[in-house]
Kinemage of the C-alpha trace (Angstrom):
@kinemage 1
@onewidth
@group {chain A} dominant
@subgroup {mainchain}
@vectorlist {calphas} color= white
{ca met a 1} P -33.799 105.839 -77.591
{ca asp a 2} L -32.490 104.731 -74.041
{ca phe a 3} L -30.463 101.476 -74.374
{ca asp a 4} L -29.056 101.715 -70.743
{ca gly a 5} L -27.981 98.004 -69.902
{ca lys a 6} L -29.049 96.706 -73.269
{ca val a 7} L -26.677 93.912 -74.808
{ca val a 8} L -25.981 94.765 -78.463
{ca leu a 9} L -24.150 92.174 -80.584
{ca ile a 10} L -22.682 93.781 -83.748
{ca thr a 11} L -20.807 91.922 -86.536
{ca gly a 12} L -18.627 93.709 -88.974
{ca ala a 13} L -18.197 96.120 -86.077
{ca thr a 14} L -14.771 97.544 -87.687
{ca gly a 15} L -16.715 98.663 -90.878
{ca gly a 16} L -18.068 102.173 -91.308
{ca ile a 17} L -21.801 101.166 -90.501
{ca gly a 18} L -20.640 98.897 -87.588
{ca gly a 19} L -18.467 101.160 -86.181
{ca ala a 20} L -20.853 104.053 -86.249
{ca ala a 21} L -23.670 101.847 -84.806
{ca ala a 22} L -21.330 100.895 -82.075
{ca thr a 23} L -20.621 104.232 -81.142
{ca leu a 24} L -24.291 105.391 -81.182
{ca phe a 25} L -25.186 102.360 -78.943
{ca ala a 26} L -22.523 102.884 -76.558
{ca lys a 27} L -23.418 106.690 -76.130
{ca asn a 28} L -26.989 105.535 -75.221
{ca gly a 29} L -25.785 103.253 -72.622
{ca ala a 30} L -25.645 100.021 -74.369
{ca lys a 31} L -23.346 97.068 -73.482
{ca leu a 32} L -21.456 95.799 -76.548
{ca ala a 33} L -20.379 92.707 -78.065
{ca leu a 34} L -18.330 93.447 -81.135
{ca val a 35} L -17.354 91.249 -83.998
{ca thr a 36} L -14.722 91.525 -86.589
{ca ser a 37} L -13.771 89.161 -89.359
{ca arg a 38} L -9.897 88.915 -88.605
{ca glu a 39} L -7.599 88.785 -85.438
{ca gly a 40} L -5.690 91.777 -86.874
{ca asn a 41} L -8.717 94.120 -86.418
{ca leu a 42} L -9.019 93.476 -82.998
{ca glu a 43} L -6.558 96.359 -82.149
{ca lys a 44} L -9.046 98.613 -84.197
{ca leu a 45} L -11.962 97.244 -81.946
{ca asp a 46} L -9.874 97.930 -78.853
{ca gly a 47} L -9.261 101.661 -80.064
{ca leu a 48} L -12.810 102.127 -80.658
{ca val a 49} L -13.931 101.001 -76.986
{ca arg a 50} L -11.004 103.083 -75.446
{ca asp a 51} L -12.283 106.108 -77.485
{ca leu a 52} L -15.795 105.436 -76.301
{ca gly a 53} L -14.485 105.126 -72.582
{ca leu a 54} L -16.169 101.599 -72.020
{ca ser a 55} L -15.259 99.766 -69.080
{ca glu a 56} L -14.160 95.989 -69.279
{ca glu a 57} L -17.631 95.147 -67.773
{ca ser a 58} L -19.345 96.592 -70.628
{ca tyr a 59} L -17.890 95.303 -73.798
{ca ile a 60} L -16.437 92.082 -75.497
{ca asn a 61} L -14.333 92.058 -78.615
{ca met a 62} L -14.319 88.978 -80.791
{ca ala a 63} L -12.764 87.910 -83.973
{ca val a 64} L -15.312 85.506 -85.910
{ca asp a 65} L -15.301 84.189 -89.555
{ca val a 66} L -19.117 84.588 -90.015
{ca arg a 67} L -18.754 81.855 -92.834
{ca lys a 68} L -18.037 79.300 -90.065
{ca glu a 69} L -21.197 77.945 -88.190
{ca gln a 70} L -19.027 76.952 -85.068
{ca glu a 71} L -17.235 80.131 -84.845
{ca val a 72} L -20.711 81.976 -85.091
{ca lys a 73} L -22.095 79.628 -82.367
{ca asn a 74} L -19.268 80.205 -80.104
{ca cys a 75} L -19.440 84.015 -80.682
{ca val a 76} L -23.215 83.716 -79.365
{ca lys a 77} L -22.168 81.684 -76.562
{ca lys a 78} L -19.383 84.144 -75.273
{ca thr a 79} L -21.577 86.944 -75.519
{ca val a 80} L -24.350 85.335 -73.313
{ca gly a 81} L -21.473 84.053 -71.024
{ca lys a 82} L -20.291 87.509 -70.440
{ca phe a 83} L -23.722 89.579 -70.286
{ca gly a 84} L -26.284 86.735 -69.690
{ca arg a 85} L -28.349 87.801 -72.726
{ca ile a 86} L -28.696 89.431 -76.153
{ca asp a 87} L -31.337 92.168 -76.641
{ca ile a 88} L -30.276 93.421 -80.036
{ca phe a 89} L -28.391 91.842 -82.789
{ca ile a 90} L -27.031 93.927 -85.742
{ca asn a 91} L -26.338 91.374 -88.302
{ca asn a 92} L -24.019 93.750 -90.344
{ca ala a 93} L -20.997 91.711 -91.584
{ca gly a 94} L -20.811 91.772 -95.586
{ca thr a 95} L -18.573 91.859 -98.395
{ca glu a 96} L -18.976 93.230 -101.825
{ca gly a 97} L -16.938 90.779 -103.868
{ca lys a 98} L -15.267 91.469 -107.054
{ca phe a 99} L -16.645 93.653 -109.934
{ca ala a 100} L -17.286 91.184 -112.847
{ca leu a 101} L -19.987 90.939 -115.601
{ca ile a 102} L -21.870 87.608 -115.300
{ca arg a 103} L -19.907 85.924 -118.129
{ca ser a 104} L -16.494 86.634 -116.169
{ca val a 105} L -17.451 85.744 -112.672
{ca gln a 106} L -15.336 83.432 -111.030
{ca glu a 107} L -16.770 80.417 -108.853
{ca glu a 108} L -14.573 81.171 -106.010
{ca asp a 109} L -15.675 84.826 -105.767
{ca leu a 110} L -19.338 83.899 -105.997
{ca gln a 111} L -18.816 81.423 -103.096
{ca trp a 112} L -17.075 83.995 -101.056
{ca val a 113} L -19.726 86.534 -101.331
{ca leu a 114} L -22.678 83.945 -100.735
{ca asp a 115} L -20.842 82.556 -97.780
{ca val a 116} L -20.318 85.894 -96.033
{ca asn a 117} L -23.553 87.656 -96.965
{ca val a 118} L -25.950 84.719 -96.998
{ca lys a 119} L -24.506 81.943 -94.704
{ca gly a 120} L -23.151 84.443 -92.331
{ca val a 121} L -26.641 86.093 -91.939
{ca leu a 122} L -28.355 82.910 -91.449
{ca phe a 123} L -25.861 81.465 -88.905
{ca gly a 124} L -26.196 84.582 -86.965
{ca leu a 125} L -29.989 84.371 -86.726
{ca lys a 126} L -29.667 80.640 -86.039
{ca tyr a 127} L -27.969 80.990 -82.811
{ca val a 128} L -29.325 84.290 -81.651
{ca ile a 129} L -32.843 83.611 -82.038
{ca pro a 130} L -33.058 80.944 -79.404
{ca val a 131} L -31.151 83.351 -77.028
{ca met a 132} L -33.981 85.952 -77.502
{ca glu a 133} L -36.747 83.327 -77.578
{ca ala a 134} L -35.650 82.336 -73.935
{ca glu a 135} L -36.283 86.107 -72.877
{ca arg a 136} L -39.460 86.321 -75.306
{ca ser a 137} L -37.980 89.740 -76.601
{ca gly a 138} L -35.350 91.000 -78.839
{ca cys a 139} L -34.614 93.064 -82.066
{ca ile a 140} L -32.828 92.083 -84.926
{ca val a 141} L -31.428 94.370 -87.775
{ca asn a 142} L -30.171 92.817 -91.104
{ca val a 143} L -27.780 95.132 -92.848
{ca ser a 144} L -28.821 94.597 -96.453
{ca ser a 145} L -28.653 97.092 -99.420
{ca val a 146} L -30.734 98.737 -102.194
{ca ala a 147} L -29.053 95.986 -104.068
{ca gly a 148} L -31.790 93.511 -102.700
{ca phe a 149} L -34.313 95.376 -104.729
{ca ile a 150} L -32.510 96.104 -108.115
{ca gly a 151} L -30.030 94.643 -110.695
{ca ser a 152} L -26.672 96.282 -111.281
{ca pro a 153} L -24.232 95.292 -114.039
{ca gly a 154} L -20.916 93.669 -112.690
{ca met a 155} L -22.474 92.884 -109.220
{ca ala a 156} L -24.246 89.810 -109.837
{ca pro a 157} L -23.023 87.776 -106.620
{ca tyr a 158} L -23.583 90.714 -104.368
{ca ile a 159} L -27.035 91.414 -105.906
{ca ala a 160} L -27.974 87.873 -105.247
{ca ser a 161} L -26.956 87.928 -101.707
{ca lys a 162} L -28.728 91.024 -100.825
{ca his a 163} L -31.881 89.885 -102.613
{ca ala a 164} L -31.360 86.685 -100.246
{ca val a 165} L -30.976 88.931 -97.169
{ca asn a 166} L -34.131 90.707 -97.725
{ca gly a 167} L -36.089 87.336 -98.179
{ca ile a 168} L -34.184 85.867 -95.006
{ca thr a 169} L -35.481 89.050 -93.080
{ca lys a 170} L -39.144 88.563 -93.822
{ca thr a 171} L -38.891 84.879 -93.160
{ca ala a 172} L -37.285 85.421 -89.772
{ca ala a 173} L -39.764 87.996 -88.809
{ca leu a 174} L -42.586 85.635 -89.553
{ca glu a 175} L -41.116 82.729 -87.509
{ca cys a 176} L -40.265 85.154 -84.415
{ca ala a 177} L -43.203 87.332 -84.210
{ca glu a 178} L -45.106 85.244 -81.543
{ca ala a 179} L -41.902 85.319 -79.173
{ca gly a 180} L -41.868 88.904 -79.233
{ca ile a 181} L -38.800 89.200 -81.607
{ca arg a 182} L -38.632 91.992 -84.164
{ca val a 183} L -36.694 91.478 -87.346
{ca asn a 184} L -36.153 94.238 -90.000
{ca ala a 185} L -33.462 95.039 -92.595
{ca val a 186} L -31.857 98.341 -93.407
{ca cys a 187} L -30.914 98.880 -97.038
{ca pro a 188} L -28.484 101.565 -97.810
{ca gly a 189} L -27.735 103.051 -101.085
{ca pro a 190} L -24.069 104.132 -101.855
{ca val a 191} L -22.505 104.952 -98.442
{ca asn a 192} L -19.435 106.958 -98.322
{ca asn a 193} L -17.071 104.184 -96.910
{ca arg a 194} L -14.495 101.599 -97.821
{ca met a 195} L -16.939 99.259 -99.754
{ca met a 196} L -18.089 102.110 -102.120
{ca arg a 197} L -14.368 102.922 -102.904
{ca ser a 198} L -13.713 99.275 -103.753
{ca ile a 199} L -16.824 99.207 -106.066
{ca glu a 200} L -15.752 102.443 -107.712
{ca ala a 201} L -12.288 101.061 -108.315
{ca gly a 202} L -13.742 97.736 -109.527
{ca ala a 203} L -15.974 99.247 -111.879
{ca ser a 204} L -13.147 101.590 -113.505
{ca pro a 205} L -9.786 100.937 -112.178
{ca asp a 206} L -8.448 104.048 -114.117
{ca arg a 207} L -11.336 106.462 -113.349
{ca pro a 208} L -12.962 105.608 -110.101
{ca gln a 209} L -13.901 109.285 -109.440
{ca ala a 210} L -15.921 109.250 -112.868
{ca val a 211} L -17.903 106.155 -111.419
{ca arg a 212} L -18.399 108.040 -108.112
{ca ser a 213} L -19.860 111.179 -110.043
{ca ser a 214} L -22.193 108.795 -111.997
{ca phe a 215} L -23.485 107.227 -109.001
{ca ile a 216} L -23.946 110.449 -107.346
{ca glu a 217} L -25.890 111.816 -110.229
{ca ser a 218} L -28.279 108.982 -110.069
{ca ile a 219} L -29.009 109.924 -106.347
{ca pro a 220} L -31.908 112.699 -106.221
{ca met a 221} L -30.017 114.127 -103.148
{ca lys a 222} L -26.624 114.133 -105.068
{ca arg a 223} L -24.518 112.725 -102.425
{ca tyr a 224} L -23.770 109.317 -100.849
{ca ala a 225} L -25.002 108.682 -97.315
{ca glu a 226} L -22.680 108.632 -94.428
{ca ser a 227} L -22.338 105.604 -92.049
{ca gly a 228} L -23.601 107.763 -89.170
{ca glu a 229} L -26.970 108.169 -91.121
{ca val a 230} L -27.478 104.653 -91.537
{ca ala a 231} L -26.455 103.696 -88.031
{ca asp a 232} L -29.283 106.514 -86.737
{ca leu a 233} L -32.026 104.273 -88.704
{ca ile a 234} L -30.532 101.241 -87.164
{ca leu a 235} L -30.897 102.756 -83.699
{ca phe a 236} L -34.439 103.787 -84.346
{ca leu a 237} L -35.374 100.251 -85.457
{ca ser a 238} L -33.778 98.775 -82.370
{ca ser a 239} L -35.585 101.250 -80.082
{ca asp a 240} L -39.048 101.048 -78.445
{ca arg a 241} L -40.197 103.577 -80.813
{ca ala a 242} L -40.219 100.992 -83.454
{ca lys a 243} L -41.886 98.250 -81.183
{ca tyr a 244} L -44.589 97.406 -83.816
{ca leu a 245} L -42.217 97.247 -86.858
{ca thr a 246} L -41.364 93.934 -88.018
{ca gly a 247} L -40.692 92.046 -91.409
{ca asn a 248} L -39.761 95.275 -93.294
{ca thr a 249} L -36.678 96.308 -95.471
{ca tyr a 250} L -36.232 100.049 -95.016
{ca arg a 251} L -34.240 101.930 -97.910
{ca ile a 252} L -32.075 104.707 -96.858
{ca asp a 253} L -30.970 105.932 -100.419
{ca gly a 254} L -31.481 109.638 -100.684
{ca gly a 255} L -34.349 109.206 -103.019
{ca met a 256} L -33.464 106.602 -105.404
{ca ala a 257} L -36.610 104.442 -104.856
{ca ala a 258} L -38.669 107.343 -105.685
{ca lys a 259} L -37.446 107.353 -109.545
């Protein structure tokens, strides 16, 4: 699990999973290219790298709208300009959208979720893969969800987007295998972070705690995952210990899939 000198690009780095992954990679010697969706979050990224004690030579922070192809292209170009390569890509940026039954889904919310969760993932792959192909090596981890395997009332745009991410992961793995690039997805169940607070409140604004209790009751281990536990799986899949793993979607869900 040694990432000494490896260059790791992480989108959604100010989120719970993205921040936890950045911390783990940094502690294991990696150089970081950290991406957030808004300029206002750059201060949060600056605080993260200060806490990690990273030197200016070992990181770059960027604000990128992953929905916009040119911004993603520029992000990859800046990363290569800084470090000369990208060894690992954690394709993590995502949004849950608004809770609404299908009959009430608004076009603008559907578009927002698909733009971030599907176009954002595809644009990242489009520009990172050629960089890795030039090195004949690389590892990509798309952050998907158990939503990519199931249905869930009130979450149709999110469900659709994560089914798409799982399919894109398999397609990318097939396209990249001969170039020595591995592509997998991690698929968390409920995680104890901001996104789940939003989903709980969206499902029942007056009783979010009841929604949380219901979710927890459906999980055999009777708790949400922590962001760091998902990051542990990302780290493993990015390591040489997983060098024969590609094209897979790995659920980390406290036993939900066993039911």
